[in-house]
C-alpha positions in Angstrom: 136.4 26.9 46.7 139.3 27.0 44.2 136.9 27.1 41.0 135.2 30.1 42.8 138.9 31.4 43.4 139.5 30.8 39.8 136.6 32.5 38.4 137.5 35.8 40.6 140.8 35.7 39.1 139.8 35.4 35.6 137.1 38.0 36.1 139.4 40.4 37.4 141.7 39.6 34.4 139.2 40.4 32.1 138.2 43.7 33.6 141.5 45.0 33.6 141.8 44.3 30.0 138.7 46.2 29.1 139.7 49.1 31.0 143.4 48.8 29.8 141.7 48.8 26.4 139.7 51.4 26.9 142.4 53.8 28.5 144.5 52.8 25.3 141.7 53.9 23.1 141.7 57.1 24.5 145.1 57.4 24.7 145.5 56.5 21.0 142.2 59.0 20.1 143.9 61.7 22.0 147.3 61.3 20.1 145.6 61.4 16.8 145.1 64.7 17.3 147.6 67.3 16.2 148.4 69.9 18.1 146.0 72.5 17.5 143.3 70.3 16.3 140.0 69.5 18.8 136.7 67.9 18.3 133.2 69.5 19.5 129.5 68.8 19.2 127.1 71.3 18.9 124.2 69.3 18.4 122.2 67.7 15.2 122.5 69.2 12.1 122.3 72.8 12.1 119.0 74.6 10.5 121.1 77.4 8.9 124.7 79.0 9.0 123.7 82.2 7.8 124.2 85.0 10.8 121.0 86.7 9.2 118.7 84.0 9.5 120.0 81.9 12.6 117.7 81.2 15.1 119.0 78.8 18.0 121.6 79.4 20.6 123.5 76.7 19.8 123.8 78.0 16.0 125.1 81.4 17.7 128.2 79.5 18.6 128.8 78.4 15.0 128.4 82.2 14.0 130.8 83.7 16.6 133.5 81.1 15.1 132.8 82.2 11.2 131.7 85.7 11.8 133.1 88.7 13.7 131.1 91.9 14.3 131.9 95.4 15.4 133.1 94.6 18.7 134.2 91.0 20.0 135.4 88.9 23.0 138.9 88.6 23.9 140.2 85.7 25.8 139.1 86.9 29.1 135.7 87.3 27.7 135.7 91.1 27.9 134.6 93.5 25.0 137.1 94.7 22.6 137.4 96.0 19.6 136.4 93.4 16.4 135.9 94.8 12.8 135.7 98.4 14.4 139.3 99.4 15.8 137.7 102.1 17.5 134.1 104.0 17.9 132.7 107.4 18.8 129.4 107.9 21.1 127.4 110.8 21.1 126.7 112.9 24.4 123.2 111.8 24.3 124.1 108.3 23.7 122.4 107.9 20.4 124.9 108.0 17.9 127.6 105.7 17.4 130.1 106.0 14.8 132.3 103.0 14.2 135.5 103.4 12.5 136.7 99.8 10.6 140.5 98.5 10.7 141.6 98.6 7.1 143.3 95.2 7.6 140.2 93.3 8.1 139.6 90.8 5.1 137.1 88.2 3.9 138.3 85.0 3.3 138.3 85.4 -0.3 141.0 88.4 0.2 138.1 91.2 -0.4 138.2 94.4 2.1 135.5 94.1 4.8 133.6 97.5 4.2 130.9 99.5 6.0 128.4 99.0 3.6 128.8 95.0 4.4 127.1 95.7 7.8 124.6 98.3 6.4 123.5 95.4 4.1 123.6 92.7 6.6 121.7 94.6 9.5 119.0 96.0 6.8 118.7 92.5 5.4 117.9 90.8 8.7 115.2 94.1 9.6 113.5 93.5 6.0 110.2 91.6 6.9 110.5 89.9 3.8 114.0 88.1 5.1 111.5 86.8 8.1 114.9 86.8 10.3 113.8 85.0 13.5 116.2 87.3 15.6 115.1 90.6 13.8 113.7 91.7 17.1 117.2 92.2 18.3 117.8 94.8 16.1 114.7 97.1 17.8 117.6 99.1 19.8 118.3 100.8 16.3 116.0 104.0 15.4 113.2 102.8 13.3 113.8 99.0 13.3 110.4 97.9 15.3 108.8 100.1 12.1 110.7 98.4 9.7 110.5 95.1 10.9 106.8 95.3 11.1 106.4 96.6 7.7 105.4 100.3 8.6 108.2 102.0 7.1 110.8 101.4 4.8 114.1 99.3 5.0 116.3 102.4 4.1 114.5 104.1 6.8 116.6 102.0 9.3 119.1 104.0 10.9 122.2 102.2 9.9 124.4 104.1 7.4 128.0 103.4 5.5 129.5 107.2 5.5 132.5 105.7 3.8 134.2 102.2 3.2 135.5 102.3 6.6 132.8 104.5 9.2 129.3 103.2 9.7 127.0 105.1 11.3 124.5 103.7 14.0 121.9 105.8 15.7 119.5 104.1 18.5 116.1 104.6 19.5 117.2 105.2 23.0 120.3 105.0 25.0 121.7 101.3 25.4 124.3 101.4 27.5 124.7 97.6 27.0 124.7 98.0 22.8 128.7 97.3 22.6 128.3 94.3 24.5 125.2 93.1 22.5 126.9 93.4 19.2 129.8 91.5 20.2 127.4 88.3 19.9 124.2 88.9 18.4 124.4 87.3 15.0 121.9 89.8 13.2 124.7 92.3 13.4 127.4 90.4 11.7 128.3 91.4 8.3 127.4 89.2 5.2 128.7 89.9 1.5 125.5 91.2 -0.6 127.1 90.0 -3.8 127.9 86.6 -2.2 124.0 86.2 -1.1 122.6 87.8 -4.4 124.7 85.1 -6.4 124.2 81.9 -4.5 120.9 82.9 -2.6 119.8 80.4 0.2 122.5 77.8 -0.8 125.5 80.5 0.1 126.0 79.2 3.4 126.2 75.6 2.8 129.2 75.0 0.6 132.7 75.8 1.7 133.4 77.2 -1.7 130.6 79.7 -1.2 130.6 80.3 2.6 132.7 83.6 2.5 133.2 84.8 5.8 135.2 87.4 8.0 135.7 85.8 11.6 138.7 83.5 12.5 137.7 80.4 10.9 136.3 79.1 7.5 134.7 76.2 6.6 137.1 73.9 4.8 134.6 70.7 5.0 130.8 70.1 5.4 129.1 66.8 5.3 125.4 66.7 5.9 124.8 64.8 9.5 128.2 64.0 9.9 130.7 66.9 10.5 131.5 70.6 9.6 135.2 71.7 10.0 136.7 74.8 10.5 140.3 75.8 10.0 141.9 79.1 10.5 140.9 82.0 8.3 144.3 83.1 6.6 142.9 86.2 6.1 141.6 87.2 9.5 143.8 90.1 10.9 144.4 88.4 14.4 145.1 84.8 12.8 148.3 84.2 14.9 146.2 84.7 18.3 144.2 81.5 17.6 145.6 78.3 19.6 142.8 75.9 18.2 143.8 75.4 14.5 141.4 73.3 13.2 138.0 72.4 14.8 136.1 69.2 13.8 132.1 69.8 14.3 130.7 66.2 15.0 127.1 66.3 14.4 125.3 64.4 16.9 122.3 64.5 18.5 122.3 61.1 20.9 123.6 61.5 24.4 124.9 58.1 24.5 127.1 58.5 21.3 128.5 61.7 22.2 129.3 60.1 25.8 130.9 57.4 24.1 133.1 59.6 21.7 133.9 61.6 24.7 135.3 58.6 26.8 137.1 57.0 24.2 139.0 60.5 23.5 137.2 61.2 20.1 135.5 64.0 21.1 136.3 66.9 23.4 133.1 69.3 24.5 129.3 68.2 24.0 126.5 70.4 24.0 124.1 67.3 24.2 122.8 66.9 27.7 124.8 64.0 29.5 122.6 60.7 30.0 120.6 61.4 33.3 121.6 57.9 35.0 125.6 58.8 34.3 125.6 62.4 35.4 126.5 61.5 39.0 129.4 59.6 38.2 130.4 61.9 35.2 130.6 64.7 37.9 133.1 62.8 39.9 135.0 62.3 36.9 135.2 66.0 35.6 133.5 64.9 32.6 130.5 67.6 33.0 130.6 71.2 32.8 128.2 72.7 35.3 128.2 76.7 34.4 125.1 78.7 35.0 124.0 80.8 32.3 121.3 83.8 32.0 118.9 81.4 30.4 116.0 79.2 31.6 114.1 76.3 30.5 110.3 75.9 30.5 107.2 74.3 28.8 105.6 76.8 26.3 102.4 76.8 26.2 100.2 77.3 23.4 97.4 79.6 24.8 95.1 79.6 21.9 94.7 76.1 21.8 91.7 74.1 23.5 91.4 73.6 27.4 94.7 75.6 27.3 93.1 78.8 26.4 91.7 78.5 30.0 94.4 80.7 32.5 93.0 78.8 35.4 94.3 75.5 33.7 97.7 76.7 32.5 98.5 78.2 36.3 97.5 74.7 37.5 99.8 73.1 34.8 102.6 75.6 36.5 101.8 74.2 40.1 101.3 70.8 39.8 104.9 69.3 39.9 107.8 69.6 42.0 110.7 71.2 40.7 113.2 70.4 44.2 112.4 66.8 43.5 113.2 66.6 39.8 116.6 68.6 40.2 117.2 66.4 43.4 116.3 63.1 42.4 115.7 63.2 38.7 118.7 65.7 37.3 120.8 65.1 40.7 122.9 68.7 39.7 122.8 72.3 41.3 120.2 73.7 38.9 118.0 76.5 40.6 114.2 75.9 40.2 112.4 78.5 38.4 109.4 80.2 39.7 109.8 83.3 37.5 111.3 84.0 33.8 114.4 86.4 34.4 117.3 84.2 35.5 118.9 84.6 38.8 122.0 86.7 38.5 121.1 89.8 36.8 121.4 93.0 38.5 118.7 95.6 39.6 118.9 98.9 39.8 120.8 99.0 43.1 123.4 96.4 42.2 121.1 93.3 44.0 119.3 90.3 42.2 116.7 91.2 40.2 115.0 88.0 40.5 115.6 88.0 44.6 113.9 91.6 44.5 111.1 90.6 42.3 110.7 87.3 44.0 108.9 84.3 42.6 105.3 83.8 40.8 105.6 80.1 41.6 106.5 79.2 45.7 108.6 76.9 44.8 109.3 75.8 48.1 105.7 75.1 49.2 104.5 72.1 47.1 101.7 70.7 48.8 100.2 73.9 48.9 100.6 74.4 45.2 99.0 70.9 44.4 96.1 71.9 46.6 95.6 75.2 44.8 96.2 73.6 41.0 93.3 70.9 42.2 91.4 74.0 43.1 91.7 75.6 39.9 91.1 72.1 37.8 87.8 71.9 39.8 86.9 75.4 39.1 87.7 75.0 35.3 85.1 72.0 35.1 87.7 69.2 35.5 87.7 67.8 39.3 90.4 65.3 39.6 90.9 65.6 36.1 87.6 64.0 34.9 87.0 64.7 31.5 90.2 66.3 30.9 91.9 66.0 27.5 95.1 64.2 26.6 97.7 66.8 25.9 100.7 66.3 24.3 104.5 67.4 25.5 106.9 67.8 22.6 110.3 67.5 24.2 113.9 66.1 22.9 115.4 63.1 23.7 117.1 62.0 26.8 117.8 64.6 29.5 114.6 66.7 28.8 112.4 63.9 28.1 113.4 62.0 31.5 112.3 65.5 33.0 109.1 65.3 31.1 108.5 62.0 32.2 109.0 63.2 36.1 106.3 66.0 35.3 104.0 63.6 33.6 103.7 61.0 36.7 103.3 64.2 38.8 100.5 65.7 36.8 98.9 61.8 36.8 99.3 61.5 40.8 98.2 65.1 41.4 95.9 66.2 38.9 94.6 62.8 37.7 95.5 63.7 33.8 97.5 62.1 31.0 100.1 63.6 29.3 101.8 62.3 26.0 105.2 62.7 25.6 106.4 63.2 21.7 110.7 62.9 21.8 111.8 64.5 18.7 114.7 66.8 17.9 114.4 70.8 18.5 114.5 71.3 15.1 110.9 69.5 14.6 109.7 70.8 17.9 110.6 74.3 16.4 108.9 73.9 13.5 105.6 72.8 15.3 105.8 75.9 17.2 106.0 78.3 14.2 102.9 76.6 12.8 100.9 76.5 16.2 100.9 72.7 15.8 101.5 72.0 19.7 100.2 71.9 22.9 102.9 72.4 25.1 106.8 72.3 24.2 109.8 72.0 25.8 112.3 75.0 24.9 114.4 77.7 26.5 115.8 80.8 26.3 119.1 82.4 27.1 119.7 86.1 27.4 121.6 88.0 24.7 123.1 90.6 27.1 123.4 90.9 30.8 120.0 92.8 31.6 116.7 91.4 32.5 115.3 93.3 29.5 117.1 90.6 27.3 115.1 88.1 28.7 111.6 89.5 28.6 112.4 90.8 25.0 111.2 87.0 24.1 107.7 88.2 24.5 107.9 91.6 23.1 105.5 92.3 20.1 108.2 91.9 17.6 109.7 88.9 18.9 109.6 85.7 16.4 110.4 83.4 19.3 107.5 83.6 21.0 104.7 80.9 20.1 102.7 81.1 23.1 99.7 83.5 21.7 100.9 86.1 24.7 100.6 89.8 23.6 99.7 92.7 25.7 99.8 96.1 24.9 100.5 96.9 28.5 103.7 94.6 28.5 104.7 96.1 25.5 104.3 99.6 26.8 106.3 98.7 29.9 109.0 97.3 27.7 109.2 100.3 25.5 109.3 102.9 28.6 112.2 100.9 29.9 114.1 101.2 27.0 113.3 105.1 27.0 113.7 106.0 30.4 117.0 107.6 31.8 116.2 106.5 35.0 117.6 103.1 36.1 115.7 102.7 39.2 112.2 103.6 37.0 113.5 101.0 34.2 113.8 98.1 36.7 110.6 99.1 38.2 108.6 99.0 35.0 110.4 95.5 34.0 109.3 93.5 37.2 105.8 95.1 36.3 106.2 93.5 32.5 107.0 90.2 34.5 103.9 90.5 36.6 101.8 91.0 33.6 103.5 87.8 31.8 102.6 85.5 35.0 99.3 86.7 35.2 98.6 85.3 31.6 100.9 82.4 32.4 102.2 81.5 28.9 104.9 79.2 30.0 105.5 76.8 32.7 109.4 77.8 34.2 111.2 74.5 35.1 114.8 75.2 35.9 117.1 78.3 35.6 119.9 77.3 32.9 122.8 75.2 33.9 123.4 72.5 31.6 124.9 69.0 32.0 127.3 69.5 29.2 129.9 66.9 28.5 133.4 68.2 28.4 137.0 66.4 28.5 139.0 66.7 31.6 141.7 67.3 29.1 140.1 70.2 27.4 141.6 73.5 28.3 141.0 77.3 27.2 137.7 77.0 26.4 135.7 80.1 27.3 132.2 79.5 28.9 130.0 82.8 29.4 126.6 83.2 31.0 125.5 84.2 27.4 125.8 80.6 26.1 128.2 82.1 23.6 131.0 79.6 24.1 134.4 80.0 22.2 137.0 77.5 21.4 139.6 80.0 19.5 142.2 79.4 22.4 141.0 75.8 23.3 143.5 73.0 23.2 143.9 69.4 24.3 146.2 68.7 27.5 148.4 65.6 26.5 
């Protein structure tokens, strides 16, 4: 008994020392940050820091720190004047005349002028640029014709009237336009002389990365870190709280969590390790912010058995989203039975998703499984006999665990085998571009708070839809929705467009976006919005 008591005593002392060391290490690391300094993680090495060429949601976070558009978001997340200090809108809602502030400077001291915006927007529309997000310009008159190569770049209705006046003419009235351009990087200015002098290298080195936003890049070490510091030429530099932001390059959830716990990191877009989420929620280390977005499996509908619509529909029915949320993720996500996210308003102020309903009955799992089995048998694969092995591409950690749950349910319910290829998202994205995939775990986050922004993912000018889905009727409905002055008719058209989408089944919806991002309880002042454009200008560490 005495020996047992001694063991308990020594064990208790040992654990106390470990906890004390961990706490001391966290305090030491937090104290190593000077006032006005924070460290965040935005995933792995960014594919580009060129706002015209950015194609990733988290890449947009870099963009809104290094660049500023005609409008911006303030500390309350309201749309306010940015590079344009004022603007006029014509009575028909088509012509926007922006008056640029005369005290706006690039980081090298040159004035920001209207021609910088004209050049950048036309560069994004030019099909030779191959900008992934060029479809975001479709609201501008002639943009779709320019992007598709059916009109000259100079036909795009963006024009610098003088150094401080920019005119943009829209294809149709767009009440969301000022919100849209506040966070959409194809509308951000870039310098023609810099791009032409340094080519693709211009955005890779601090000395050539000339920006107009609140931060400049002062250091970059590939696969290690990108350091942002306040732009001394930014007109509102005195409003910035976070004077230095170190972006640590990480793509592993356990590494990010360890850095979070020892105080060397305050925020990470890497999803928390699945098994740690419940305890991390209790410790306030998890950010649970819903977004206007969705996570799904994109289907290569032009490949093999996936060309069969019944197979695609069966795969969307044969797993239990509620089980995944309750037993795998263990967070408060909403299961996705459609594409347009919850929270977006319909014409009457109600929820677009509630009005449109679900295309997959997420609360009738057993019936879904029976229907999936019937569809498989009808397609010639009863009990999965003779069905080929499909591959799912997914990022490691959180989403791979979700895919493993789906994999198990596909085996139990359909008798089929699925292989999971766990890889960085950049590799998945490249495979989708090259159509070298069966199923790929991906996602989409709206660029403005309207169902149109979700459905634009599948538009004819979209460069992010790799499913093979294309529909003239779908595109006609989107075009009608963009033109009509009736909000009721517009929303009815968007509902019909989503109907067409799910009749084809190019994607398998899983959950609406609410990410288990890791955040230090000591990080204050960061701004999180449902568009996923997180900002750290006003962030600080509570000490």
